C-alpha positions as CSV (number, residue, x, y, z in Angstrom):
1,M,-13.9,4.2,-20.5
2,S,-15.4,7.6,-19.7
3,R,-13.5,10.3,-17.8
4,L,-15.8,9.7,-14.8
5,D,-15.2,6.0,-14.8
6,E,-11.4,6.6,-15.1
7,A,-11.5,8.9,-12.1
8,L,-13.6,6.5,-10.0
9,K,-11.2,3.6,-10.8
10,S,-8.1,5.6,-9.9
11,I,-9.3,6.6,-6.3
12,A,-7.8,4.5,-3.5
13,S,-7.9,4.9,0.3
14,I,-4.9,6.6,1.9
15,D,-2.2,4.4,3.4
16,P,-2.6,4.3,7.3
17,E,1.2,3.6,7.5
18,L,1.8,7.1,6.3
19,L,-0.3,8.5,9.1
20,D,1.8,6.5,11.6
21,K,5.1,7.8,10.1
22,A,3.8,11.4,10.2
23,Q,2.7,10.9,13.8
24,A,6.2,9.7,14.7
25,R,7.7,12.9,13.4
26,L,5.1,15.1,15.2
27,D,6.0,13.3,18.4
28,M,9.6,14.3,18.0
29,L,8.9,18.0,17.7
30,T,9.6,20.4,20.6
31,K,6.2,20.4,22.2
32,P,4.1,18.2,24.4
33,K,2.5,15.3,22.5
34,D,-0.6,16.4,20.6
35,S,-0.4,19.9,22.0
36,L,-1.1,21.5,18.6
37,G,-4.3,19.6,18.3
38,R,-6.0,19.6,14.9
39,L,-3.0,21.3,13.2
40,E,-1.2,18.1,13.8
41,E,-4.1,16.2,12.3
42,F,-4.1,18.3,9.2
43,A,-0.3,17.7,8.7
44,K,-0.7,13.9,9.1
45,K,-3.6,13.9,6.6
46,M,-1.5,15.9,4.1
47,V,1.3,13.3,4.4
48,A,-1.1,10.5,3.7
49,I,-3.0,12.2,0.9
50,T,0.2,13.2,-1.0
51,G,2.3,10.2,-0.1
52,N,5.1,12.7,0.7
53,L,6.7,12.5,4.1
54,T,7.7,16.2,3.7
55,P,4.6,17.7,2.0
56,G,4.6,21.3,0.9
57,I,1.9,23.7,-0.3
58,N,3.1,25.9,-3.2
59,K,-0.2,26.5,-5.1
60,K,-3.6,27.2,-3.6
61,I,-6.6,27.4,-5.8
62,I,-10.3,27.8,-5.0
63,F,-12.7,26.9,-7.8
64,T,-15.9,28.9,-7.6
65,F,-18.5,27.2,-9.8
66,A,-21.5,29.3,-10.9
67,G,-24.9,28.0,-12.1
68,D,-28.5,29.0,-12.1
69,H,-31.5,27.0,-10.8
70,G,-35.0,26.7,-12.3
71,V,-36.4,26.3,-8.8
72,A,-35.7,30.0,-8.2
73,D,-38.9,30.5,-10.1
74,E,-40.7,29.2,-7.0
75,G,-39.6,32.1,-4.8
76,V,-37.4,30.1,-2.5
77,S,-34.7,32.8,-2.3
78,A,-34.6,36.4,-1.1
79,F,-32.7,37.4,-4.2
80,P,-33.6,37.1,-8.0
81,K,-31.6,34.8,-10.2
82,E,-30.1,37.9,-12.0
83,V,-27.8,38.1,-9.0
84,T,-25.9,35.0,-10.2
85,P,-24.3,36.6,-13.2
86,Q,-23.9,39.9,-11.4
87,M,-21.9,38.1,-8.7
88,V,-19.8,36.3,-11.2
89,L,-18.7,39.7,-12.6
90,N,-18.0,40.8,-9.1
91,F,-15.8,37.8,-8.5
92,L,-13.9,38.6,-11.7
93,R,-13.4,42.2,-10.6
94,G,-12.1,41.0,-7.2
95,G,-14.8,42.7,-5.1
96,A,-16.6,39.7,-3.4
97,G,-16.0,38.2,0.0
98,I,-14.2,35.2,-1.5
99,N,-11.7,37.6,-3.3
100,V,-10.9,39.4,0.0
101,L,-10.4,36.2,2.0
102,A,-8.5,34.6,-0.9
103,R,-6.1,37.5,-1.0
104,H,-5.7,37.2,2.8
105,A,-4.8,33.5,2.5
106,G,-2.7,33.8,-0.7
107,V,-5.2,31.7,-2.7
108,E,-6.0,32.0,-6.4
109,V,-9.7,32.1,-7.3
110,K,-10.8,30.5,-10.5
111,V,-14.4,31.4,-11.5
112,V,-16.2,28.7,-13.5
113,D,-19.4,29.3,-15.5
114,I,-20.8,25.8,-15.6
115,G,-24.5,26.6,-15.8
116,V,-25.3,30.3,-15.6
117,D,-28.4,31.5,-17.5
118,Y,-26.4,34.4,-19.0
119,D,-24.1,34.8,-22.0
120,F,-20.8,36.2,-20.7
121,T,-18.8,38.0,-23.4
122,D,-15.2,39.4,-23.1
123,C,-14.9,38.3,-19.5
124,A,-11.2,37.9,-18.9
125,G,-10.4,35.2,-16.4
126,L,-13.8,33.4,-16.6
127,I,-13.5,29.7,-17.2
128,Q,-16.2,28.6,-19.6
129,K,-17.5,25.1,-18.9
130,K,-21.2,25.8,-19.5
131,V,-23.2,22.6,-19.8
132,M,-26.7,24.3,-19.8
133,K,-28.3,27.6,-19.0
134,G,-29.5,26.8,-15.6
135,T,-31.3,23.7,-14.3
136,R,-35.0,23.0,-14.7
137,N,-37.5,23.5,-11.9
138,I,-37.2,20.5,-9.6
139,R,-40.7,21.0,-8.2
140,K,-42.0,20.1,-11.7
141,G,-39.4,17.5,-12.8
142,P,-35.7,16.6,-13.0
143,A,-33.2,19.4,-12.7
144,M,-31.1,17.8,-15.5
145,T,-30.9,14.8,-17.7
146,R,-28.5,12.1,-16.6
147,D,-26.2,13.0,-19.5
148,E,-26.1,16.7,-18.5
149,A,-25.3,15.7,-14.9
150,I,-22.4,13.5,-16.0
151,K,-21.1,16.3,-18.3
152,C,-21.1,18.7,-15.3
153,I,-19.2,16.1,-13.2
154,E,-16.7,15.6,-16.0
155,A,-16.1,19.3,-16.3
156,G,-15.1,19.4,-12.7
157,I,-12.8,16.3,-13.2
158,E,-11.2,18.1,-16.2
159,L,-10.4,21.1,-14.1
160,A,-8.9,19.0,-11.3
161,L,-6.7,17.1,-13.7
162,E,-5.6,20.2,-15.6
163,N,-4.4,22.0,-12.4
164,A,-3.0,19.0,-10.4
165,G,0.6,18.9,-9.4
166,E,3.0,18.5,-6.5
167,G,2.2,20.9,-3.7
168,V,-1.3,21.9,-5.0
169,I,-4.3,22.2,-2.7
170,Y,-7.8,22.9,-3.9
171,G,-10.8,24.6,-2.3
172,T,-14.4,24.6,-3.5
173,G,-16.8,27.4,-3.8
174,E,-20.1,28.2,-5.6
175,M,-22.5,30.8,-6.7
176,G,-26.1,30.2,-7.7
177,I,-29.3,31.8,-6.5
178,A,-31.6,29.3,-4.8
179,N,-28.9,26.6,-4.5
180,T,-29.6,25.8,-0.9
181,T,-32.9,24.3,-2.1
182,P,-31.4,21.5,-4.2
183,S,-28.7,21.0,-1.5
184,S,-31.4,20.4,1.1
185,A,-33.3,18.1,-1.3
186,I,-30.1,16.1,-1.9
187,I,-29.4,15.4,1.8
188,A,-33.2,14.9,2.5
189,A,-33.1,12.1,-0.2
190,F,-30.0,10.4,1.1
191,S,-30.7,10.7,4.8
192,G,-34.4,10.1,4.8
193,Q,-34.8,12.8,7.4
194,P,-37.8,15.2,7.2
195,V,-37.2,18.0,4.8
196,A,-37.8,20.7,7.6
197,D,-34.9,19.1,9.6
198,V,-32.4,19.6,6.8
199,T,-33.6,22.9,5.4
200,G,-32.5,26.4,6.4
201,K,-33.3,29.9,5.5
202,G,-30.6,30.3,2.9
203,T,-30.1,33.9,1.9
204,G,-32.3,35.0,4.9
205,I,-35.9,34.4,3.9
206,D,-38.7,35.0,6.3
207,D,-40.8,32.3,8.1
208,K,-43.5,32.3,5.5
209,S,-41.0,31.8,2.6
210,Y,-39.2,29.2,4.6
211,N,-42.3,27.1,5.0
212,H,-43.0,27.5,1.3
213,K,-39.4,26.3,0.6
214,V,-39.9,23.2,2.6
215,R,-43.1,22.4,0.6
216,V,-41.2,23.0,-2.6
217,I,-38.5,20.5,-1.6
218,E,-41.1,17.9,-0.4
219,D,-42.9,18.3,-3.8
220,A,-39.6,17.8,-5.6
221,L,-38.9,14.6,-3.8
222,N,-42.4,13.3,-4.5
223,V,-42.3,14.2,-8.2
224,N,-38.8,13.0,-8.9
225,K,-38.5,9.9,-6.7
226,P,-34.7,9.9,-6.7
227,N,-33.0,6.5,-6.4
228,I,-30.6,6.9,-3.5
229,S,-28.7,3.8,-4.6
230,D,-27.8,5.7,-7.8
231,P,-26.1,9.0,-6.8
232,I,-26.1,10.3,-10.3
233,D,-29.9,9.8,-10.4
234,V,-30.2,11.9,-7.2
235,L,-27.9,14.6,-8.7
236,A,-29.7,14.7,-12.0
237,K,-33.2,14.9,-10.5
238,L,-32.5,17.3,-7.6
239,G,-29.1,18.9,-8.0
240,G,-27.4,21.8,-9.8
241,T,-24.7,22.2,-12.3
242,E,-22.3,23.8,-9.7
243,I,-23.0,21.0,-7.3
244,A,-22.1,18.5,-10.0
245,G,-19.0,20.4,-11.0
246,I,-17.8,20.4,-7.3
247,A,-18.4,16.6,-7.1
248,G,-16.3,16.2,-10.2
249,L,-13.5,18.4,-8.9
250,I,-13.3,16.3,-5.8
251,L,-13.3,13.0,-7.7
252,G,-10.6,14.3,-10.1
253,A,-8.5,15.6,-7.2
254,A,-8.7,12.3,-5.3
255,S,-7.7,10.4,-8.4
256,R,-4.5,12.5,-8.5
257,R,-3.9,12.6,-4.7
258,V,-4.7,16.3,-4.4
259,P,-6.2,17.5,-1.2
260,V,-9.5,19.4,-1.3
261,V,-10.8,21.9,1.3
262,V,-14.6,21.9,1.0
263,D,-16.6,25.1,1.8
264,G,-20.1,25.1,3.3
265,F,-23.5,23.7,2.6
266,I,-23.7,23.7,-1.2
267,S,-20.1,22.6,-1.7
268,T,-20.7,19.8,0.8
269,A,-23.7,18.7,-1.3
270,G,-21.2,18.3,-4.1
271,A,-18.8,16.4,-1.8
272,L,-21.6,14.2,-0.7
273,I,-22.4,13.2,-4.3
274,A,-18.7,12.4,-4.8
275,Y,-18.7,10.4,-1.6
276,E,-21.8,8.4,-2.5
277,L,-20.1,7.5,-5.8
278,K,-16.8,6.6,-4.2
279,P,-16.7,6.6,-0.4
280,Q,-12.8,6.6,-0.4
281,V,-12.9,10.3,-1.5
282,R,-13.5,11.3,2.1
283,D,-9.8,10.6,2.8
284,Y,-8.9,13.5,0.5
285,I,-11.4,16.0,1.9
286,F,-11.0,18.7,4.6
287,A,-14.3,20.1,5.9
288,S,-13.6,23.8,6.4
289,H,-16.4,24.8,8.7
290,N,-19.9,24.1,10.0
291,S,-22.5,26.2,8.2
292,V,-25.6,27.5,9.9
293,E,-27.7,25.6,7.3
294,R,-29.4,22.8,9.1
295,G,-28.6,20.1,6.6
296,H,-24.9,20.7,6.6
297,K,-24.2,18.9,9.9
298,V,-26.2,15.9,8.6
299,M,-24.0,15.8,5.4
300,L,-20.8,16.0,7.4
301,E,-21.9,13.3,9.8
302,R,-22.9,11.0,6.9
303,M,-19.3,11.3,5.5
304,R,-17.7,11.2,9.0
305,L,-16.0,14.5,8.5
306,R,-15.3,17.0,11.3
307,P,-15.4,20.7,10.4
308,F,-12.5,22.9,11.3
309,V,-14.4,25.9,12.8
310,D,-17.9,27.2,13.4
311,L,-18.0,30.9,12.6
312,D,-21.7,31.1,11.7
313,L,-20.8,31.4,8.1
314,R,-23.5,31.1,5.4
315,L,-22.1,33.0,2.4
316,G,-20.6,30.3,0.3
317,E,-18.4,31.4,-2.7
318,G,-15.5,29.5,-1.1
319,T,-15.1,31.9,1.8
320,G,-14.8,29.2,4.5
321,A,-12.4,27.2,2.3
322,A,-10.1,30.2,2.1
323,I,-9.9,30.4,5.8
324,A,-9.4,26.7,6.2
325,I,-6.7,26.4,3.6
326,S,-4.6,28.7,5.7
327,L,-5.1,26.4,8.7
328,V,-4.0,23.3,6.7
329,E,-0.9,25.3,5.6
330,A,-0.2,26.2,9.2
331,G,-0.3,22.5,10.1
332,V,2.1,21.6,7.3
333,K,4.5,24.4,8.3
334,I,4.5,23.1,11.9
335,Y,5.3,19.6,10.7
336,N,8.1,20.7,8.3
337,E,9.7,23.7,10.1
338,M,9.5,23.1,13.9
339,A,12.6,21.7,15.5
340,T,12.8,18.3,17.0
341,F,14.0,17.7,20.5
342,G,17.3,16.4,19.1
343,D,17.7,19.4,16.7
344,A,17.1,22.0,19.5
345,G,19.0,20.2,22.3
346,V,15.8,20.3,24.4
347,S,15.3,17.5,27.0
348,E,12.4,15.3,26.4
349,K,9.9,14.4,29.2
350,T,11.0,11.6,31.5
351,I,7.7,10.2,32.6
């Protein structure tokens, strides 16, 4: 059995009885019922995911997957693809947005080269999982072979399994110039919505470039004709190495009952592939925020996931996940550390 098949077989839905037990404790805490809103929701979900009635968070990791995209040759991004390796080096030096927010939240950032069109040498801290040097141009044919897509997924699964353990929580991040284009193509394929309705301006392209981007995605769908009943076919024909790696990380995490906080649009494309392969993975996912990218809301609605915040973020890298991990941790601390009415000698309500 392949690593992918093993992970899929190991994923089960969370136990609703655990949600009820967590709710019972929350209702005993010194506060009006449900008064801490979604922080209470996060705590309940952590109980159900981990199977632990007193869950803790002692290790927080964001995996930032990096990969290049052949479709960048079509001029769909405001930046050249050389920025991908440059930003990987910036991550490793600690100078990027994700590094700042990760330090703020006490999160470790693990940078993964899964498909960058660049040979990194003597890069301390870089995790080497390269499957290929960038995908092929989806306007002209498939991004990857099916085998390459599966190898990328399994690289993500390996990382999830290698780092799993009690008290661990993962976040997802990515870097790859032009990667909003395959992400929009993926949700356009699965949803059947017009490409323009699920495509945004990515790195900030102008209207002319945006209209060109929409045509490129429409061409990619027409050329590749992805089979939406086969998520790996969609991924291989339209996706990216980092999207596949994120899908694998989520599948591997769910197979080990590790919660995953998913970042924005591109990370959610990876989550969507994982969901289409095994719908039960949604039980293990926290959606960090609502991106300004048009297709993001459609992805989240398809998976029935509600984002934590809407801060007009569109950077990626795992920045939204870093913020959201701190909110999950806040919910867990409320659940574990807040006194009950009995502990505090506080009278409960009488009506």
